[in-house]
C-alpha positions, 0 to 999 in steps of 0.5 A: 279670236286672236288677231292671228286668224284672219284672212290678211295677216298684216301682209306687206302690200308693197315696199313703201320705203326702201332702205336707201330712201330712209337712210337705214343700214339694213340687216337681218333681224330674223331667220325662219328656216331658209327665209330671212326678215330684214329690218327694212321689212319691218320699217316698210310695214310700220310705214304702211300702217302709218299711211293707213292711219294705224296709231303706233306705240312702243311695241309696234315693231315687235307686233310687226315682227311677230306677224312677219315670223308667222308669215315666213313660217307659212311661206316655208310650209307653202314651199314644202307643200309645193304650192304655186302662184301663177304669173296671171294671179301675181299680175292681177294682184299687182294691178289691183294694188297699183290701182288702189295706190293710184286712186289714193295718190292721184294717178300714175304720175303722182304714184311715180313721184311718190316712189321716185320710180316708174310704174314698170319698175315698181311692178318688177320690184313688187312681183316676188313680194306679192307672189309670197303673199299669195302663197302665204294666204293660200297656205293659211287658207288650207290650214284654216279651211272649214272642217266639217262640224256636226250638230253634236259637236256644235252642242258640245262646244256650246256647253263648254262656252262661258255663258258671259262670253256669248254674244248678245243678240239684239231685238230682231225682226222678221217681215214681209213686204208688198211693193208697188212702184209709181207709174214711170213713163211720164216721170222718166220723160220729165227727168230726161227733158230736164237733163237734156236742158242742162246738157244744152246749157253746158254745150253753150258754155255754162260750167258743168261743175256749177250746174252739178252743184245746183241740180245734181241729186248725188249728195256724195259729190254734188258739192265738188261739182259732181267730180268722182275722183280717179276711180277704176271703171270696175267700181262704177255701174257698167253703163256709167263706166262704159259711157265715161270711157267712150268720151274724150276729156271735156266731152259731155255724154248723152243721157245714161240710165243706171239703177241709180237714176239718170246721168249726164257725164263729163270726162276729166281724164282717164288713165288705162282703165281708170278715169275721173269724171263729173256727173249730174244725177237726177231721179224721176219725180212723182206727183201727188196723183202718182202717190195717191194711185200707189196708196189706193192700190196698196189699200185695196191689197191690204183690205183683201188680206184683212178680210181673209180672201188672201194671206199676206204671203199669197198677195205678195206672190200675186201682186207685189211688183218687187220680183226678188221678195215677191218670189218669197211671198214677200219675205225679205232676206237679210243680205248681211247673213242671208237669214230672214232676221234683221237687227234694227241697224240693218233695216231701212230707216223708214221700215223701222219707223213703221215696224217699231210700233207694230206687233207680230201679225200687224200690217202697216199702212201704205208708206213711201220709201226708197230702195238701196239705190235711192229710187222711190217705191211704195209698200206695206209691211207685215211684221211676221215675228219679233225676237227679243234681245237675248244671249245667243243660244244653240236652239235659237241662234244655231248659225251664230253658235256654229260659227263660233264653234267652227272658229274655236276648232280652227283656232285650236288646230292652227295654234297646234300647227304653229307650236309644232312648226316652231319646234321643228323649224330653225328660228333665230332672232336678232338680240335686239328683238329677243325681249319682245313681248310676243303673243306666242311663245316659241319664237325665242329659242 
């Protein structure tokens, strides 16, 4: 699909560089209907792309201009159709962008220093730009919304698709699981005792950061002394964020339990609903006896299945301790596409390590693994189906083919709309940009 049809059409996040800051003599380089594009608009977008790590080339300004032309075409139509963006929507977008910038630049003061302006002035200057972004996105969504596509239309589109252009579907696995969690009471008590001991050492004067390096089980920030960096509270688990925001700088929290384990937190600073903190994460540690008990339980369940007393599905419904998959008879749903099929890279490494030597219908030996939060669990797997690698087909991969057909339909409709609007809208380009190798014809008249 061409780069035009996606949710963000390279929209300006903010005026990152003003004409005064750059020393440019600003001028109008294009007019679309009643909408103008300034040279500083192009330079601002180019600078933003550089900040984001996009490699520039000699055509970058032509590409940016074409995206701005399309943006103005959509904006003009949005105004004709009387689309609105409420003040609350604009404020929410401004706050989101401001939080993102403060996180990248290191806080409110660093952001003001970077732009040489106070935050309230930045908000005022960005308001109209962000309102236009919302209208443009809303207009594009209206033009590219999912139109009903029937199974017959999907099949017709599939027959017209070049077979060498169809995606290759890797080997896929369908599997069920029965999960047993180790006894938790003793292990949770032990981890709380260890954290209480560390907290007491910190209160008596030891450095939190040193103990985080030595004892924290969070590999992402352990070597930084457990420091998270300035983060919006919405990005973190609610119990963690609430505990951190209740602290004063330098204070250490009581023990906090989240789905990731148990924490103690030291607040470094907070700004509005953002904060920076250190933490020490510990998870319950299970003994060899706990492991042996879980394995015996799973061995017993496996024996019942193999002697025919219960199917794997029935056993999962009755005996699995993972409520999400137990309700599906142990069937695991792929969170990426909501199907029951998994590609190798979508499987947990320990699951794949067991599955790769199995045949459909086989039941694995019990093994230890972790959930996506890093918590220990024990389970057995059944390989329900193994689908070999193949080009996508309308029979075996209908959802993928349907999506491709829908995208083609949307792209064709969008292209037709652009061509029609280019022909009926006043468009003028500066002579310096008329030689651009635009992807679409119709901009130069």
